N, C-alpha and C positions, 0 to 999 in steps of 0.2 A: 504493499499500500504505500502512496505517496502522501506526505502531509506537509503543509507550509503553515507555519507558525509565526504569525507577525513579521512577515516576510518583508523587507524593504531593499530595493536596490536604488542608489543613488549615483547619479552622473553628473557631476559639478553641482549645480543648484536644483537640478531637475530629478524628482522622485519618478522613476520609470516604472517601479513597482512600489506600492506604499502600504505598508502594514497589513499584508494580505494573509489570509487564515482560511484554509481549506483542507479537506481530505479527499483523496481518491480510493474509493472501494477497490480492494482486492477481487479479482475475478470478474471484473465489469468493464464495460467499454464507457468512458467518461468522456464528455465533449467539454472543450476549453473555449468558450465562445466570447467573442469581442471584436470590435471593428480594428482596422490597421491603426498601428500605434497604440493599443491599448495596454501593452505589456506582456502579451502572450510568449512572444519568443524568448523575451528576457526571462520569464518565469521559467520557462523549460531549461534554458542555459543555466539557471540557478541550480535546478535539481540535478543537472548533468556535472556540475562544478566546471563548467566551461569558464563562468565567471563567479565571484564570491559575493555573498550578500553584504549590504552596508550593516544590516542588523536583522535580527531573526533567523529563522533556520529552515531549510528544505530537506526533508529526511525521506529516505527510501527504506521502508520497514523498520524505522525507528532510529535509523542513524545515517550520517552522510554517506554519499555513495562511495567515497574513497576508503571507507572503513570496511567494506566487504571485501572477502579475499580475491574474488573474481568479479569486478564491477560488470564486465561485459557479459557475464552470464546472468547477472541480476537485472541489467537494463539494456535493451537493445533501442537505439534512437537514431533517426535521421531527420535534421531540421532544414536540409536543403537538398533539393532533388540532384544537384550537381555535386554528387558525393563520392564520384569515381574518377580516376585519371582518364582523361579522354584517349590516351594512347593505349590504355590497358584493356584487354578482353574482358567482358563482362564476368565470365567464370572466374578469372584471375582475381578482380576486385572482391568478389565475394568469398573466394579462398583465402585471400589477404585479412579478410574482416573477421573469419573463423579463427584464424590463427591468432590475430591479435585479442580475441576474446578468450583464447584458451579452449576452444570448442573444436570438436571433429566433426563439423557439419558436413553434409554431402552437398557441395556447391551445385551440382546438376539438379538435384532434387529441389532445392530451394529456388533455382530459377525456373523449373517447371512448375512450382507452386504459383508463381508470379506470372506466369505465361510467358517467359522468355526463353524457354528450351532450345527453340531454332535460333535464337540470337547470342547463345552462351559464347561461341567463339569469335564474336564479332567485337570490334573495338568500340568503346562507348561514346567516342567523339561523334560518331555518326547516329547516334540514338536520338530520336525525337523525344519532346519534354515528357510525354507520356510514359515512354519505355524508360527513362530516366527515373521516373517516381516508381515504376514497377522494380527497378534495380534497387532503389534506396530501399524498398521495403525487404527485398531479400538480404540486403547487407544488413539491416535492423535486426532481422532473424538469424543472422549467421551464429550468433552466440547462444542460440536456444534460449533466449532470456525469459525471466518470469514477468517482466514488465516491458511494455513496447511504448515508446513515445514517439509520435509523429507531428510535425508541424505542416498543415495544409497539404496532406498527402493527397488530395484530389485534384490539385492545380494542374492543368494540362491534359486531364484525362477527359475523354468524350463520355457520352451518355453510358455506353457499354463498359467503359473502364470504370466509372464511378461505381456502377452496379456490381462489378467484379471485385473492386476493393472493399465494398462494404461486406460482401460474401466472405473475404478473406479474414478481415477483422472479427466478424461474428464468430468464424470458426476458431480464431485465436481465444476468444473468450470462452467457448465451449470447450476448449482444451485447458482451461483454468488459469489462463493468462490475464494479467491486467493491461488495459489498453487505454491510454491518454492521448487524445487526439485534438489538436487546436485547429480553430477554422474561424472565419469571419462570416460564415453563412449558416443561418439556423436551418435552412432548407437541406444542406448536405448532412446534418446531424440528426434531424428529428426522427427519422426512421431507422436509425441505427444505434444511437447511445442509450445508455440505460439512465445515466445521470448527466447533469450539466454542472458546469463551473461558469460564471458569467463575469466578465472582468471590463471595466471602462476606465479610462484614465488612470491605470495602475491600481485601482481599486477593486477588490472582489465585492460585486454588489449582490450577489446571489449564489447559491449553490442548492442541489436537491434532486429530485426525481425528474429526468426529462419528460416523462409521460405527463406529469403534473403541470410542468412549466407549458408545454406546447399545448394542452387542453385548455389551459388558462388564457393563453395570448393568440391561438390560433382564431381565424376569422369564423364568424357565425356562419356564412355562407359563401360560396364560390359561384359566380356567374361564368358560364361557359358557353362559346358560341361553336357550333358544329352542325354540319350539312347532313348528320346521322343522330338526330336527336333521339329517336326511338331505341337506337342500337345503344347509344350512350348511357341512357335511363337503364337499360338492362345490365350493362356492365358495372354501373354504379351502384345498383342494388345488390348484385351480387357480391360486391367488395364491401357491403355494410353501410353505404351511403344513402342519403334520403333525397329523392328528387323532391324540392319545395313547389316549384312552378316550371312551366314550360310555355314559351312564347314564341311559336315560330322555331327558329334555329337556336334560340338563347335557352338554355337550361340553367336554373339555379339550384344548388346542390348544398346540402350541409352533411356533415359528419367526415368530410374528407379533406385533406389539404390540397392545395394547387399542386405540389409535388407529386403527391399520390394519384390525383386525377391525370395528370401527364403521364405517369407510368400506366395506370389503367386503360387510358385510350390508346397509348403505343401498343400494349399487348393485344389490344383488342382490334387494332388496324383502323382506328378511328381518329380522323384528323380534326384537331382543335385550332380554330382560327382566332381565338381570343380566351383568355383566362383572367378573371378579375375578381379580387377579393373585395367582397361587399363589408358594409359596415358592421364591426363586432367586436369582441374585446381587444383587438390590436389597437382600436381607436383609445381605449382606456390608457393605453401607454404614452399619449402624448403628454407633454410637460404640464399643460393646462387642466389636466385631468389625473393628476399625480394620486389623489386620494383612492383612486380605483385600483392601484396596487399597493395598498397601504397594509394594515394590520392583517388582514384575512389572507395574505398571501403565504405567509410563513407557514401555517398548518398543512397548506398542500404541498410544499416542497421539501419541507426539512425531514420528515420521518424516515425516508429512505436512507438516509446518511446517518441518522443519529445513533444507530447501535456502533458504529465504527468512531464516532467523533467524540472527543473528550468534551466536557461541559462547556469549556471555554470556546469551542469551536462550532457547537451546534446551532447557534442562534443566528447563522449567517443572514436569515432573512427576517429577523425580529424587527418591528416597526422603526427602531431607531438605528439599527444595524451597527452601533458603536462596538459590540465585541467583536464583530467581523472585520471592520475596516478602520476602527479608530476614532477617537473623538473629534479628530480634524478634518477626517475625510470629507471631501464635498460632494460626491454624487451619491445620494440617498435612493434607495430602492427604486423610487420612481425613475431614475435614470436608465432603468433597464429599457425606457421608454426609446431613449436616443440609442442604445445598442439595438434593439431589435428594429428600429427604423432603420439603422445604417446597414445592418447584416442580413437582413430579408430580402 
């Protein structure tokens, strides 16, 4: 499990990460959500000890990463898709990563797992961005780690590649591994992660069950334009959605997100010409409606992490948020508004 305790990183006069406290459950996929510049990558680098905190701690199963006898067997991580020498073959890059981690991983098997079996002998300088992302995942797994940390791993992947990597990450969870994945897009995470940690301007402003978070802030309805409204209605009903209204080619749907509807339509061979989120709980995230995400948010999001959190970390979503982000932190929980508005 990963745990940040009052974690702060200051560069000059700027607090890039400020008094952050949260925990990542063992055996779960946890999303680390925030806009560009929120402090996500800096936090991951602190866990990996690529940089050192100004104050506080970033612990891996209760201790700093360097205190583990074989850190590369404990945590596998890639923070940049360009993680291999361009003149080196893919298979050699994975072999070197395994050797550095002190593991005897089968490089060919790992490349096959990430869909690069046929490219194993190619030099990575000719790889596309999506292929480099696949290679990065293989390198992260080279040490057979208990914990996998990935920073924006879906960048550069097409729809098929995104679906593939989500399947791989779910498989890692099913194997008992812990996955911590950073992203600026809620749509990338909502059907993948078990838990969410939300960061803005260096402050952790919320953490807990991803399902509760998405249920709270997804739109009440999605308006879809299609030339096959009847076929779309059947597919939506089978997926558990509800048709609220049909007006010509426009269909109003509840119970499904726009991302889910895209996938449902694609699988059914139905073209969508427009997808619009209608007014709903997301509007409650606007700054002028901040009371809508006040005291009643914490009971929905905190329970899933409470068994693994010490008392001083569990109230991340309490009304005043002071235990989670410190008394001087400026973004209250209502600033999840700004995050969701930017990352969705």
